[in-house]
mmCIF file of the N, C-alpha and C atoms, coordinates in Angstrom:
data_MODEL
# 
_entry.id   MODEL 
# 
loop_
_atom_site.group_PDB 
_atom_site.id 
_atom_site.type_symbol 
_atom_site.label_atom_id 
_atom_site.label_alt_id 
_atom_site.label_comp_id 
_atom_site.label_asym_id 
_atom_site.label_entity_id 
_atom_site.label_seq_id 
_atom_site.pdbx_PDB_ins_code 
_atom_site.Cartn_x 
_atom_site.Cartn_y 
_atom_site.Cartn_z 
_atom_site.occupancy 
_atom_site.B_iso_or_equiv 
_atom_site.pdbx_formal_charge 
_atom_site.auth_seq_id 
_atom_site.auth_comp_id 
_atom_site.auth_asym_id 
_atom_site.auth_atom_id 
_atom_site.pdbx_PDB_model_num 
ATOM 1   N N  . UNK A 1 1  ? 0.808  -1.183  0.000   1.00 0.00 ? 1  UNK A N  1 
ATOM 2   C CA . UNK A 1 1  ? 0.000  0.000   0.000   1.00 0.00 ? 1  UNK A CA 1 
ATOM 3   C C  . UNK A 1 1  ? 0.859  1.258   0.000   1.00 0.00 ? 1  UNK A C  1 
ATOM 4   N N  . UNK A 1 2  ? 1.942  1.256   0.786   1.00 0.00 ? 2  UNK A N  1 
ATOM 5   C CA . UNK A 1 2  ? 2.819  2.418   0.783   1.00 0.00 ? 2  UNK A CA 1 
ATOM 6   C C  . UNK A 1 2  ? 3.437  2.647   -0.582  1.00 0.00 ? 2  UNK A C  1 
ATOM 7   N N  . UNK A 1 3  ? 3.765  1.571   -1.285  1.00 0.00 ? 3  UNK A N  1 
ATOM 8   C CA . UNK A 1 3  ? 4.374  1.747   -2.598  1.00 0.00 ? 3  UNK A CA 1 
ATOM 9   C C  . UNK A 1 3  ? 3.409  2.428   -3.554  1.00 0.00 ? 3  UNK A C  1 
ATOM 10  N N  . UNK A 1 4  ? 2.131  2.164   -3.413  1.00 0.00 ? 4  UNK A N  1 
ATOM 11  C CA . UNK A 1 4  ? 1.135  2.830   -4.264  1.00 0.00 ? 4  UNK A CA 1 
ATOM 12  C C  . UNK A 1 4  ? 1.076  4.315   -3.934  1.00 0.00 ? 4  UNK A C  1 
ATOM 13  N N  . UNK A 1 5  ? 1.158  4.646   -2.653  1.00 0.00 ? 5  UNK A N  1 
ATOM 14  C CA . UNK A 1 5  ? 1.088  6.045   -2.256  1.00 0.00 ? 5  UNK A CA 1 
ATOM 15  C C  . UNK A 1 5  ? 2.302  6.835   -2.717  1.00 0.00 ? 5  UNK A C  1 
ATOM 16  N N  . UNK A 1 6  ? 3.453  6.209   -2.711  1.00 0.00 ? 6  UNK A N  1 
ATOM 17  C CA . UNK A 1 6  ? 4.679  6.950   -2.972  1.00 0.00 ? 6  UNK A CA 1 
ATOM 18  C C  . UNK A 1 6  ? 5.258  6.756   -4.362  1.00 0.00 ? 6  UNK A C  1 
ATOM 19  N N  . UNK A 1 7  ? 4.706  5.837   -5.155  1.00 0.00 ? 7  UNK A N  1 
ATOM 20  C CA . UNK A 1 7  ? 5.266  5.649   -6.494  1.00 0.00 ? 7  UNK A CA 1 
ATOM 21  C C  . UNK A 1 7  ? 4.234  5.826   -7.596  1.00 0.00 ? 7  UNK A C  1 
ATOM 22  N N  . UNK A 1 8  ? 3.060  6.323   -7.292  1.00 0.00 ? 8  UNK A N  1 
ATOM 23  C CA . UNK A 1 8  ? 2.062  6.562   -8.325  1.00 0.00 ? 8  UNK A CA 1 
ATOM 24  C C  . UNK A 1 8  ? 2.611  7.580   -9.321  1.00 0.00 ? 8  UNK A C  1 
ATOM 25  N N  . UNK A 1 9  ? 2.472  7.308   -10.574 1.00 0.00 ? 9  UNK A N  1 
ATOM 26  C CA . UNK A 1 9  ? 2.952  8.164   -11.660 1.00 0.00 ? 9  UNK A CA 1 
ATOM 27  C C  . UNK A 1 9  ? 4.467  8.311   -11.678 1.00 0.00 ? 9  UNK A C  1 
ATOM 28  N N  . UNK A 1 10 ? 5.177  7.506   -10.938 1.00 0.00 ? 10 UNK A N  1 
ATOM 29  C CA . UNK A 1 10 ? 6.634  7.488   -11.004 1.00 0.00 ? 10 UNK A CA 1 
ATOM 30  C C  . UNK A 1 10 ? 7.343  8.589   -10.242 1.00 0.00 ? 10 UNK A C  1 
ATOM 31  N N  . UNK A 1 11 ? 6.630  9.459   -9.545  1.00 0.00 ? 11 UNK A N  1 
ATOM 32  C CA . UNK A 1 11 ? 7.319  10.504  -8.795  1.00 0.00 ? 11 UNK A CA 1 
ATOM 33  C C  . UNK A 1 11 ? 6.797  10.547  -7.369  1.00 0.00 ? 11 UNK A C  1 
ATOM 34  N N  . UNK A 1 12 ? 7.565  11.195  -6.521  1.00 0.00 ? 12 UNK A N  1 
ATOM 35  C CA . UNK A 1 12 ? 7.146  11.336  -5.122  1.00 0.00 ? 12 UNK A CA 1 
ATOM 36  C C  . UNK A 1 12 ? 6.969  12.805  -4.773  1.00 0.00 ? 12 UNK A C  1 
ATOM 37  N N  . UNK A 1 13 ? 6.942  13.656  -5.757  1.00 0.00 ? 13 UNK A N  1 
ATOM 38  C CA . UNK A 1 13 ? 6.790  15.092  -5.532  1.00 0.00 ? 13 UNK A CA 1 
ATOM 39  C C  . UNK A 1 13 ? 5.494  15.385  -4.779  1.00 0.00 ? 13 UNK A C  1 
ATOM 40  N N  . UNK A 1 14 ? 5.601  16.024  -3.627  1.00 0.00 ? 14 UNK A N  1 
ATOM 41  C CA . UNK A 1 14 ? 4.426  16.420  -2.881  1.00 0.00 ? 14 UNK A CA 1 
ATOM 42  C C  . UNK A 1 14 ? 3.761  15.303  -2.093  1.00 0.00 ? 14 UNK A C  1 
ATOM 43  N N  . UNK A 1 15 ? 4.407  14.169  -1.941  1.00 0.00 ? 15 UNK A N  1 
ATOM 44  C CA . UNK A 1 15 ? 3.787  13.066  -1.221  1.00 0.00 ? 15 UNK A CA 1 
ATOM 45  C C  . UNK A 1 15 ? 4.529  12.698  0.057   1.00 0.00 ? 15 UNK A C  1 
ATOM 46  N N  . UNK A 1 16 ? 5.471  13.487  0.456   1.00 0.00 ? 16 UNK A N  1 
ATOM 47  C CA . UNK A 1 16 ? 6.227  13.183  1.664   1.00 0.00 ? 16 UNK A CA 1 
ATOM 48  C C  . UNK A 1 16 ? 5.523  13.693  2.905   1.00 0.00 ? 16 UNK A C  1 
ATOM 49  N N  . UNK A 1 17 ? 6.240  13.711  4.003   1.00 0.00 ? 17 UNK A N  1 
ATOM 50  C CA . UNK A 1 17 ? 5.656  14.171  5.261   1.00 0.00 ? 17 UNK A CA 1 
ATOM 51  C C  . UNK A 1 17 ? 5.711  15.685  5.386   1.00 0.00 ? 17 UNK A C  1 
ATOM 52  N N  . UNK A 1 18 ? 6.148  16.374  4.342   1.00 0.00 ? 18 UNK A N  1 
ATOM 53  C CA . UNK A 1 18 ? 6.189  17.830  4.381   1.00 0.00 ? 18 UNK A CA 1 
ATOM 54  C C  . UNK A 1 18 ? 4.877  18.451  3.925   1.00 0.00 ? 18 UNK A C  1 
ATOM 55  N N  . UNK A 1 19 ? 3.968  17.671  3.390   1.00 0.00 ? 19 UNK A N  1 
ATOM 56  C CA . UNK A 1 19 ? 2.676  18.184  2.947   1.00 0.00 ? 19 UNK A CA 1 
ATOM 57  C C  . UNK A 1 19 ? 1.587  17.764  3.931   1.00 0.00 ? 19 UNK A C  1 
ATOM 58  N N  . UNK A 1 20 ? 0.502  18.491  3.970   1.00 0.00 ? 20 UNK A N  1 
ATOM 59  C CA . UNK A 1 20 ? -0.589 18.103  4.869   1.00 0.00 ? 20 UNK A CA 1 
ATOM 60  C C  . UNK A 1 20 ? -1.108 16.692  4.596   1.00 0.00 ? 20 UNK A C  1 
ATOM 61  N N  . UNK A 1 21 ? -1.240 16.325  3.334   1.00 0.00 ? 21 UNK A N  1 
ATOM 62  C CA . UNK A 1 21 ? -1.709 14.975  2.999   1.00 0.00 ? 21 UNK A CA 1 
ATOM 63  C C  . UNK A 1 21 ? -0.731 13.903  3.442   1.00 0.00 ? 21 UNK A C  1 
ATOM 64  N N  . UNK A 1 22 ? 0.548  14.164  3.278   1.00 0.00 ? 22 UNK A N  1 
ATOM 65  C CA . UNK A 1 22 ? 1.567  13.210  3.706   1.00 0.00 ? 22 UNK A CA 1 
ATOM 66  C C  . UNK A 1 22 ? 1.586  13.030  5.208   1.00 0.00 ? 22 UNK A C  1 
ATOM 67  N N  . UNK A 1 23 ? 1.428  14.146  5.920   1.00 0.00 ? 23 UNK A N  1 
ATOM 68  C CA . UNK A 1 23 ? 1.379  14.056  7.386   1.00 0.00 ? 23 UNK A CA 1 
ATOM 69  C C  . UNK A 1 23 ? 0.140  13.300  7.837   1.00 0.00 ? 23 UNK A C  1 
ATOM 70  N N  . UNK A 1 24 ? -0.986 13.501  7.154   1.00 0.00 ? 24 UNK A N  1 
ATOM 71  C CA . UNK A 1 24 ? -2.209 12.781  7.500   1.00 0.00 ? 24 UNK A CA 1 
ATOM 72  C C  . UNK A 1 24 ? -2.015 11.278  7.341   1.00 0.00 ? 24 UNK A C  1 
ATOM 73  N N  . UNK A 1 25 ? -1.442 10.869  6.214   1.00 0.00 ? 25 UNK A N  1 
ATOM 74  C CA . UNK A 1 25 ? -1.210 9.440   5.978   1.00 0.00 ? 25 UNK A CA 1 
ATOM 75  C C  . UNK A 1 25 ? -0.275 8.880   7.047   1.00 0.00 ? 25 UNK A C  1 
ATOM 76  N N  . UNK A 1 26 ? 0.780  9.612   7.359   1.00 0.00 ? 26 UNK A N  1 
ATOM 77  C CA . UNK A 1 26 ? 1.725  9.170   8.380   1.00 0.00 ? 26 UNK A CA 1 
ATOM 78  C C  . UNK A 1 26 ? 1.030  8.990   9.722   1.00 0.00 ? 26 UNK A C  1 
ATOM 79  N N  . UNK A 1 27 ? 0.188  9.939   10.114  1.00 0.00 ? 27 UNK A N  1 
ATOM 80  C CA . UNK A 1 27 ? -0.496 9.859   11.401  1.00 0.00 ? 27 UNK A CA 1 
ATOM 81  C C  . UNK A 1 27 ? -1.545 8.748   11.422  1.00 0.00 ? 27 UNK A C  1 
ATOM 82  N N  . UNK A 1 28 ? -2.191 8.501   10.306  1.00 0.00 ? 28 UNK A N  1 
ATOM 83  C CA . UNK A 1 28 ? -3.157 7.394   10.254  1.00 0.00 ? 28 UNK A CA 1 
ATOM 84  C C  . UNK A 1 28 ? -2.437 6.068   10.469  1.00 0.00 ? 28 UNK A C  1 
ATOM 85  N N  . UNK A 1 29 ? -1.319 5.867   9.774   1.00 0.00 ? 29 UNK A N  1 
ATOM 86  C CA . UNK A 1 29 ? -0.559 4.627   9.959   1.00 0.00 ? 29 UNK A CA 1 
ATOM 87  C C  . UNK A 1 29 ? -0.050 4.505   11.393  1.00 0.00 ? 29 UNK A C  1 
ATOM 88  N N  . UNK A 1 30 ? 0.401  5.602   11.990  1.00 0.00 ? 30 UNK A N  1 
ATOM 89  C CA . UNK A 1 30 ? 0.877  5.570   13.375  1.00 0.00 ? 30 UNK A CA 1 
ATOM 90  C C  . UNK A 1 30 ? -0.251 5.191   14.329  1.00 0.00 ? 30 UNK A C  1 
ATOM 91  N N  . UNK A 1 31 ? -1.450 5.697   14.073  1.00 0.00 ? 31 UNK A N  1 
ATOM 92  C CA . UNK A 1 31 ? -2.595 5.365   14.932  1.00 0.00 ? 31 UNK A CA 1 
ATOM 93  C C  . UNK A 1 31 ? -2.953 3.889   14.817  1.00 0.00 ? 31 UNK A C  1 
ATOM 94  N N  . UNK A 1 32 ? -2.893 3.353   13.609  1.00 0.00 ? 32 UNK A N  1 
ATOM 95  C CA . UNK A 1 32 ? -3.200 1.927   13.411  1.00 0.00 ? 32 UNK A CA 1 
ATOM 96  C C  . UNK A 1 32 ? -2.177 1.069   14.145  1.00 0.00 ? 32 UNK A C  1 
ATOM 97  N N  . UNK A 1 33 ? -0.910 1.425   14.032  1.00 0.00 ? 33 UNK A N  1 
ATOM 98  C CA . UNK A 1 33 ? 0.141  0.657   14.704  1.00 0.00 ? 33 UNK A CA 1 
ATOM 99  C C  . UNK A 1 33 ? -0.041 0.724   16.217  1.00 0.00 ? 33 UNK A C  1 
ATOM 100 N N  . UNK A 1 34 ? -0.364 1.884   16.743  1.00 0.00 ? 34 UNK A N  1 
ATOM 101 C CA . UNK A 1 34 ? -0.580 2.014   18.183  1.00 0.00 ? 34 UNK A CA 1 
ATOM 102 C C  . UNK A 1 34 ? -1.774 1.182   18.632  1.00 0.00 ? 34 UNK A C  1 
ATOM 103 N N  . UNK A 1 35 ? -2.820 1.152   17.824  1.00 0.00 ? 35 UNK A N  1 
ATOM 104 C CA . UNK A 1 35 ? -4.016 0.386   18.149  1.00 0.00 ? 35 UNK A CA 1 
ATOM 105 C C  . UNK A 1 35 ? -3.720 -1.115  18.159  1.00 0.00 ? 35 UNK A C  1 
ATOM 106 N N  . UNK A 1 36 ? -2.914 -1.581  17.217  1.00 0.00 ? 36 UNK A N  1 
ATOM 107 C CA . UNK A 1 36 ? -2.637 -3.014  17.085  1.00 0.00 ? 36 UNK A CA 1 
ATOM 108 C C  . UNK A 1 36 ? -1.590 -3.484  18.102  1.00 0.00 ? 36 UNK A C  1 
ATOM 109 N N  . UNK A 1 37 ? -0.811 -2.565  18.636  1.00 0.00 ? 37 UNK A N  1 
ATOM 110 C CA . UNK A 1 37 ? 0.250  -2.926  19.573  1.00 0.00 ? 37 UNK A CA 1 
ATOM 111 C C  . UNK A 1 37 ? -0.307 -3.564  20.843  1.00 0.00 ? 37 UNK A C  1 
ATOM 112 N N  . UNK A 1 38 ? -1.398 -3.054  21.366  1.00 0.00 ? 38 UNK A N  1 
ATOM 113 C CA . UNK A 1 38 ? -1.952 -3.550  22.631  1.00 0.00 ? 38 UNK A CA 1 
ATOM 114 C C  . UNK A 1 38 ? -2.272 -5.048  22.609  1.00 0.00 ? 38 UNK A C  1 
ATOM 115 N N  . UNK A 1 39 ? -3.007 -5.570  21.610  1.00 0.00 ? 39 UNK A N  1 
ATOM 116 C CA . UNK A 1 39 ? -3.270 -7.014  21.614  1.00 0.00 ? 39 UNK A CA 1 
ATOM 117 C C  . UNK A 1 39 ? -1.992 -7.849  21.475  1.00 0.00 ? 39 UNK A C  1 
ATOM 118 N N  . UNK A 1 40 ? -0.996 -7.313  20.772  1.00 0.00 ? 40 UNK A N  1 
ATOM 119 C CA . UNK A 1 40 ? 0.263  -8.047  20.623  1.00 0.00 ? 40 UNK A CA 1 
ATOM 120 C C  . UNK A 1 40 ? 0.968  -8.143  21.967  1.00 0.00 ? 40 UNK A C  1 
ATOM 121 N N  . UNK A 1 41 ? 1.040  -7.043  22.696  1.00 0.00 ? 41 UNK A N  1 
ATOM 122 C CA . UNK A 1 41 ? 1.681  -7.037  24.015  1.00 0.00 ? 41 UNK A CA 1 
ATOM 123 C C  . UNK A 1 41 ? 0.924  -7.950  24.972  1.00 0.00 ? 41 UNK A C  1 
ATOM 124 N N  . UNK A 1 42 ? -0.390 -7.870  24.939  1.00 0.00 ? 42 UNK A N  1 
ATOM 125 C CA . UNK A 1 42 ? -1.206 -8.710  25.822  1.00 0.00 ? 42 UNK A CA 1 
ATOM 126 C C  . UNK A 1 42 ? -0.976 -10.194 25.523  1.00 0.00 ? 42 UNK A C  1 
ATOM 127 N N  . UNK A 1 43 ? -0.958 -10.570 24.246  1.00 0.00 ? 43 UNK A N  1 
ATOM 128 C CA . UNK A 1 43 ? -0.730 -11.966 23.882  1.00 0.00 ? 43 UNK A CA 1 
ATOM 129 C C  . UNK A 1 43 ? 0.656  -12.443 24.278  1.00 0.00 ? 43 UNK A C  1 
ATOM 130 N N  . UNK A 1 44 ? 1.640  -11.571 24.132  1.00 0.00 ? 44 UNK A N  1 
ATOM 131 C CA . UNK A 1 44 ? 3.001  -11.925 24.523  1.00 0.00 ? 44 UNK A CA 1 
ATOM 132 C C  . UNK A 1 44 ? 3.087  -12.149 26.032  1.00 0.00 ? 44 UNK A C  1 
ATOM 133 N N  . UNK A 1 45 ? 2.484  -11.246 26.794  1.00 0.00 ? 45 UNK A N  1 
ATOM 134 C CA . UNK A 1 45 ? 2.497  -11.399 28.254  1.00 0.00 ? 45 UNK A CA 1 
ATOM 135 C C  . UNK A 1 45 ? 1.789  -12.676 28.692  1.00 0.00 ? 45 UNK A C  1 
ATOM 136 N N  . UNK A 1 46 ? 0.658  -12.980 28.069  1.00 0.00 ? 46 UNK A N  1 
ATOM 137 C CA . UNK A 1 46 ? -0.064 -14.210 28.410  1.00 0.00 ? 46 UNK A CA 1 
ATOM 138 C C  . UNK A 1 46 ? 0.767  -15.448 28.080  1.00 0.00 ? 46 UNK A C  1 
ATOM 139 N N  . UNK A 1 47 ? 1.428  -15.426 26.941  1.00 0.00 ? 47 UNK A N  1 
ATOM 140 C CA . UNK A 1 47 ? 2.274  -16.550 26.559  1.00 0.00 ? 47 UNK A CA 1 
ATOM 141 C C  . UNK A 1 47 ? 3.436  -16.747 27.509  1.00 0.00 ? 47 UNK A C  1 
ATOM 142 N N  . UNK A 1 48 ? 4.044  -15.634 27.940  1.00 0.00 ? 48 UNK A N  1 
ATOM 143 C CA . UNK A 1 48 ? 5.139  -15.738 28.907  1.00 0.00 ? 48 UNK A CA 1 
ATOM 144 C C  . UNK A 1 48 ? 4.649  -16.273 30.249  1.00 0.00 ? 48 UNK A C  1 
ATOM 145 N N  . UNK A 1 49 ? 3.463  -15.855 30.666  1.00 0.00 ? 49 UNK A N  1 
ATOM 146 C CA . UNK A 1 49 ? 2.901  -16.375 31.916  1.00 0.00 ? 49 UNK A CA 1 
ATOM 147 C C  . UNK A 1 49 ? 2.659  -17.877 31.839  1.00 0.00 ? 49 UNK A C  1 
ATOM 148 N N  . UNK A 1 50 ? 2.136  -18.348 30.719  1.00 0.00 ? 50 UNK A N  1 
ATOM 149 C CA . UNK A 1 50 ? 1.894  -19.781 30.532  1.00 0.00 ? 50 UNK A CA 1 
ATOM 150 C C  . UNK A 1 50 ? 3.218  -20.543 30.551  1.00 0.00 ? 50 UNK A C  1 
ATOM 151 N N  . UNK A 1 51 ? 4.227  -20.010 29.873  1.00 0.00 ? 51 UNK A N  1 
ATOM 152 C CA . UNK A 1 51 ? 5.530  -20.678 29.831  1.00 0.00 ? 51 UNK A CA 1 
ATOM 153 C C  . UNK A 1 51 ? 6.162  -20.733 31.217  1.00 0.00 ? 51 UNK A C  1 
ATOM 154 N N  . UNK A 1 52 ? 6.030  -19.655 31.964  1.00 0.00 ? 52 UNK A N  1 
ATOM 155 C CA . UNK A 1 52 ? 6.598  -19.637 33.319  1.00 0.00 ? 52 UNK A CA 1 
ATOM 156 C C  . UNK A 1 52 ? 5.883  -20.621 34.236  1.00 0.00 ? 52 UNK A C  1 
ATOM 157 N N  . UNK A 1 53 ? 4.574  -20.733 34.077  1.00 0.00 ? 53 UNK A N  1 
ATOM 158 C CA . UNK A 1 53 ? 3.813  -21.658 34.916  1.00 0.00 ? 53 UNK A CA 1 
ATOM 159 C C  . UNK A 1 53 ? 4.112  -23.110 34.565  1.00 0.00 ? 53 UNK A C  1 
ATOM 160 N N  . UNK A 1 54 ? 4.398  -23.383 33.302  1.00 0.00 ? 54 UNK A N  1 
ATOM 161 C CA . UNK A 1 54 ? 4.646  -24.758 32.856  1.00 0.00 ? 54 UNK A CA 1 
ATOM 162 C C  . UNK A 1 54 ? 6.027  -25.252 33.277  1.00 0.00 ? 54 UNK A C  1 
ATOM 163 N N  . UNK A 1 55 ? 6.988  -24.359 33.379  1.00 0.00 ? 55 UNK A N  1 
ATOM 164 C CA . UNK A 1 55 ? 8.358  -24.758 33.724  1.00 0.00 ? 55 UNK A CA 1 
ATOM 165 C C  . UNK A 1 55 ? 8.921  -23.759 34.737  1.00 0.00 ? 55 UNK A C  1 
ATOM 166 N N  . UNK A 1 56 ? 8.584  -23.906 35.992  1.00 0.00 ? 56 UNK A N  1 
ATOM 167 C CA . UNK A 1 56 ? 8.999  -22.913 36.984  1.00 0.00 ? 56 UNK A CA 1 
ATOM 168 C C  . UNK A 1 56 ? 10.508 -22.802 37.175  1.00 0.00 ? 56 UNK A C  1 
ATOM 169 N N  . UNK A 1 57 ? 11.270 -23.817 36.838  1.00 0.00 ? 57 UNK A N  1 
ATOM 170 C CA . UNK A 1 57 ? 12.721 -23.761 37.023  1.00 0.00 ? 57 UNK A CA 1 
ATOM 171 C C  . UNK A 1 57 ? 13.461 -23.414 35.736  1.00 0.00 ? 57 UNK A C  1 
ATOM 172 N N  . UNK A 1 58 ? 12.753 -22.979 34.715  1.00 0.00 ? 58 UNK A N  1 
ATOM 173 C CA . UNK A 1 58 ? 13.385 -22.689 33.423  1.00 0.00 ? 58 UNK A CA 1 
ATOM 174 C C  . UNK A 1 58 ? 14.063 -21.333 33.419  1.00 0.00 ? 58 UNK A C  1 
ATOM 175 N N  . UNK A 1 59 ? 14.777 -21.066 32.368  1.00 0.00 ? 59 UNK A N  1 
ATOM 176 C CA . UNK A 1 59 ? 15.467 -19.778 32.207  1.00 0.00 ? 59 UNK A CA 1 
ATOM 177 C C  . UNK A 1 59 ? 14.467 -18.647 32.078  1.00 0.00 ? 59 UNK A C  1 
ATOM 178 N N  . UNK A 1 60 ? 13.270 -18.899 31.552  1.00 0.00 ? 60 UNK A N  1 
ATOM 179 C CA . UNK A 1 60 ? 12.252 -17.855 31.415  1.00 0.00 ? 60 UNK A CA 1 
ATOM 180 C C  . UNK A 1 60 ? 11.851 -17.306 32.775  1.00 0.00 ? 60 UNK A C  1 
ATOM 181 N N  . UNK A 1 61 ? 11.891 -18.152 33.778  1.00 0.00 ? 61 UNK A N  1 
ATOM 182 C CA . UNK A 1 61 ? 11.504 -17.739 35.123  1.00 0.00 ? 61 UNK A CA 1 
ATOM 183 C C  . UNK A 1 61 ? 12.561 -16.839 35.747  1.00 0.00 ? 61 UNK A C  1 
ATOM 184 N N  . UNK A 1 62 ? 13.825 -17.018 35.388  1.00 0.00 ? 62 UNK A N  1 
ATOM 185 C CA . UNK A 1 62 ? 14.913 -16.249 35.991  1.00 0.00 ? 62 UNK A CA 1 
ATOM 186 C C  . UNK A 1 62 ? 15.045 -14.851 35.432  1.00 0.00 ? 62 UNK A C  1 
ATOM 187 N N  . UNK A 1 63 ? 14.353 -14.531 34.350  1.00 0.00 ? 63 UNK A N  1 
ATOM 188 C CA . UNK A 1 63 ? 14.507 -13.187 33.743  1.00 0.00 ? 63 UNK A CA 1 
ATOM 189 C C  . UNK A 1 63 ? 13.705 -12.160 34.467  1.00 0.00 ? 63 UNK A C  1 
# 
């Protein structure tokens, strides 16, 4: 998708983060990444808890 935004018609003139439209696209992508980060962190924490409970003497427990 980014390649379509930045390579349409073969140029990138006016499509960077220096234009209002470019800043909008950048902020939309940043918001999506921030939104998706929470479930990833939650799943990682749950997985680590399960691993620690399954092997209490493992290296995962010592960290």
